[in-house]
C-alpha positions in Angstrom: 136.3 126.9 23.8 136.1 127.4 27.5 135.3 124.5 29.9 132.2 124.1 32.0 134.1 125.2 35.3 135.1 128.4 33.7 131.6 129.1 32.2 129.4 128.2 35.2 129.4 129.2 38.7 130.8 126.4 41.0 127.7 126.8 43.2 125.5 126.0 40.2 127.8 123.1 39.2 127.6 121.8 42.7 123.7 121.9 42.8 123.6 120.2 39.2 125.8 117.5 40.5 123.7 116.8 43.6 120.5 116.5 41.5 122.1 114.3 39.0 123.2 112.1 42.0 119.7 111.9 43.5 118.4 111.2 40.0 120.7 108.1 39.8 118.2 105.8 41.0 115.8 103.8 38.7 112.6 104.4 41.0 113.4 108.1 41.3 113.9 108.4 37.4 110.5 106.8 37.0 108.9 109.3 39.5 110.5 112.4 37.6 109.3 110.9 34.4 105.8 110.5 35.7 105.6 113.9 37.2 107.0 115.5 33.9 103.9 114.0 32.3 101.4 115.1 35.0 101.2 118.6 36.5 100.7 117.2 40.1 100.2 113.8 41.9 99.5 112.6 45.4 101.7 110.0 47.0 98.8 107.5 46.5 98.6 108.2 42.8 102.3 108.0 42.3 103.0 104.6 44.3 99.7 103.1 42.7 100.8 104.2 39.1 104.5 102.8 39.6 103.3 99.7 41.7 105.6 100.7 44.5 105.1 100.0 48.2 103.8 103.3 49.7 106.7 103.5 52.3 109.3 103.1 49.4 107.4 105.7 47.3 107.3 108.3 50.2 110.9 107.8 51.0 112.0 108.5 47.3 109.8 111.5 47.1 111.1 113.1 50.3 114.6 112.5 49.1 113.8 114.1 45.6 112.1 117.1 47.5 115.0 117.5 49.9 117.4 117.8 46.9 115.2 120.4 45.2 114.0 118.1 42.4 110.4 118.2 43.6 108.1 120.5 45.4 104.9 119.7 47.2 101.8 121.3 48.8 99.2 120.1 50.9 95.3 120.2 50.3 93.4 118.9 53.2 95.0 115.6 54.1 96.7 115.0 50.6 100.2 116.0 49.7 100.8 116.8 46.0 104.1 116.6 44.3 105.5 118.2 41.2 108.6 118.8 39.5 110.5 121.9 40.9 112.2 122.3 37.6 110.1 121.1 34.7 113.1 121.2 32.3 114.3 118.0 34.3 112.0 115.9 32.0 114.5 116.8 29.2 117.3 114.7 31.1 114.9 111.8 31.2 114.2 112.1 27.4 117.9 112.5 26.7 118.8 109.3 28.7 115.9 107.5 26.9 117.4 108.5 23.5 121.1 107.8 24.6 120.3 104.4 25.9 118.2 102.9 23.2 121.3 101.3 21.6 122.5 99.7 24.8 
């Protein structure tokens, strides 16, 4: 059996590691989980749903967007966020399953 480093380009492994690092925060995991269940949401909808201060939610959203986890688009004065890679919700589901016995 070939190891991961021989099966996958190093560029892809670096991107995956970067995405996993940015997901390694409880609030960011919650945002990804929420956006995995909703097609798109505004900053206001996200911070109200997760009961976060607006500034904190905005900072996490910008970080997730900068690392390629989220994408955004503007309609009027509202900015909508969605998952750039919808399969990321599978990571959340896996974590939920793996951590149930802890």
